[in-house]
C-alpha angles and dihedrals in degrees: 000000000000122000117267090239090059092050093049095047096046091049094054092244129149110231113234107166138350122227142145130264137164131271099252090183093065102041112135124186113268092005123116109252118245115245112227135178117272138170141199108237135173129224126170094348096310129104122220139184103236117195133202089240090062098258113141119191128182113243106174145289124311087243089058092049094051091050098051091043088064085072100033113167106266121223085230084073107083121139122219109236132167093243115204097183122072115222108245105154138003092253131021105042101067124159120109094305129186090270095053111116103198141060126222117286094170127015114205113213111195102217094179143341091221116111137177093215133066103208111189094232095049127091097168106087120106098250091057093040093049095224138063123243116193117149124213121247087253092057091047090051092052091049091053090048091051090053091051090049092052097043102034089236137055105258131216108282134217118200105212144157148115090322105325091193087074085077118084096214101059090123089056093053090048090050094047093049090053093047089052089056107263108157093204133027124185131180118223106210140155088224092223103120097042087051094053090046091052091051093055102026113017096178092053092050094046090048092055092051091046089055091053093048092047089050090057107267109163106182141015109219104197140180117247116161103171148324103250121076093209130142092250093054138054112261090186099152102353099127096039101042101079089056093046089053091053091048090050092049096046091042090058100255106146103173120066127163120196115220113198119189102215126205129154086272094071102015090112089059094064095097092047091051087055090048088050089053092050091049091052103038090114089057087062107272109146103162150012119218112190118205117199106218117271107219098211116183131028108322121169118241094249093051092045091053090053091057105024114119120175129196095261091054090062091045088053092052091051093048093054090059106029102026104236126105144177093324089076098051130087133190121240098259091060088086097045094098093046092051090050094051097049098033130088117226126286094039141139111286129204096208091139127144111269091237096060098081148334132213146175142181122236130196110236118222094196098190095050093033088229127148119211116191116236089241087075088066105033134026091241095172095056092042094052094045091049091049090048091056092045090052091056091051121099085205098059092115090057093046092053090044099240102103094117100045122112115260090246093069101021094093092053092044090054089057093047093049091047093049089053091048093054091067087070088068101048112120097177115013101183117075120213089259091058096254120131115240091204089061093050095046092046090059094045096051097036099044093034096195137112094256089059088059093059098096094037093057091045088064103028132053122209116230118185143147136207120202107205116198136246135184093288103051099030116146120186091203090060092052090052087064100038114137101180106083140179124226109235113171108280091356138067111209131200114259098241097045090047094054104027094058100034097162090057099040124003103031095037091053095043095046090047089056098036123142111258140202126002094348090058091049091051093049092047088051093050089048091054091047089052090053090049090050089057091050092050092047093054089053084069090063095132090054094047098050091051091057114112090225093054091048093048098048093048096039098101096167094063120097112269114248112230125215129180118269117279131202105267143173124226137170 
């Protein structure tokens, strides 16, 4: 195998950064992948991951690269965790080992691998797997307790699957997570079954959602891949989603995040997905988190190129419609310093690799359907860089004027001092609706709770994206800083490792803990019945599209009805 420097030079690339990846050309089922040298390199305005085995995979534009490098993860950022796994090799011994540099920002609890959909890009559901995984409440509790032991705190929790709503005890899982100390619980759902239920029995669907809310659910994290149910798109939950949204609203759920999986098939729908979010903000939509498709498994280069979407592609589509580009976006570690200043140890860190995801906030002019990036109102880059430097400084207490305060009030004083400091970075204080951004941000920083975010999220929409990895763009340095983890028995495992190598991690664990016997047969039968229920529902398409709820939710050209801000919960 040639050296990475030779490959970069011969290909006419400009070397940007060296790392390690895996040899995607020699992956064998059940075998530990071989770690090889790799590098990020630029050519003709595009950045690629170049591997020593000759694989070259597109990562994003040079503009994207330059922006995320402004907040490159510093080696000073290394979380203290109670690692239970010893680092033995670069790939193959994953858990949070003694070389892992980040704590858990979101703990994924797989509640089931059953699902009522059969998405073409998914190989996770029980019918494909050949077994049912559905842990008991006791096992889920033990997993959350293990995460608390490793991190020193109970992290935010996402109940995921499969389709977790196929379980009848979701409210019990939510309640247990809250009782164990999780500050934020979200439910990752395709929204299909709750939508069907609302269409046929609104009271029952509303009752289920109300139970989740009463148990402590903070956010619905739901699939939404596009507006048009056409053959060249992915209808996924198109027909059910309007009724699910109505069930969420009437059931008291005030925080919903749309999670579109984006490939080249639906890339052009990105602007319309944002317009859909704007139109339905008063139904609880507070954010859109795009996920460029992860091409897990062996996929030929030509086929990858037909599907591959990178973060800068999505930004470019948004810019075409709304006018703002990469200058308004920031990588995850940009807020690491801020979290460290306002947080009490142990706390959630944002020590992620800068390539894992980017995000921004946009002011929503609902009448004009216009999005204005927060960078138009505040010099976010200067603020975040100054805070980053401040977080490094051992004299930050002195610089914020709280060095002599008693510990009991020091934390609150940090927040007050920081809130006051933010005003120095305001470019345009008055929002188009006459509100003052400084007043809103003062409350958010000083109070530091979900209630304080109520008015901010009435005016601003979160837009983010997380680019999960696959064989071809796998970066071991990224995995070292992963903060989204899966509970897996006595381990918690980084997201990308868990899913990119399923036969070593995800599937091996799930199969080893699969439900057996008559119970497994019953659960498999119920899952197939749920799938058939979806098929029967969609045969009623003519009835569905004539519903006033369907028409209103998808009528993006109608004026947006405005309601007063409500107390909400967001991630």
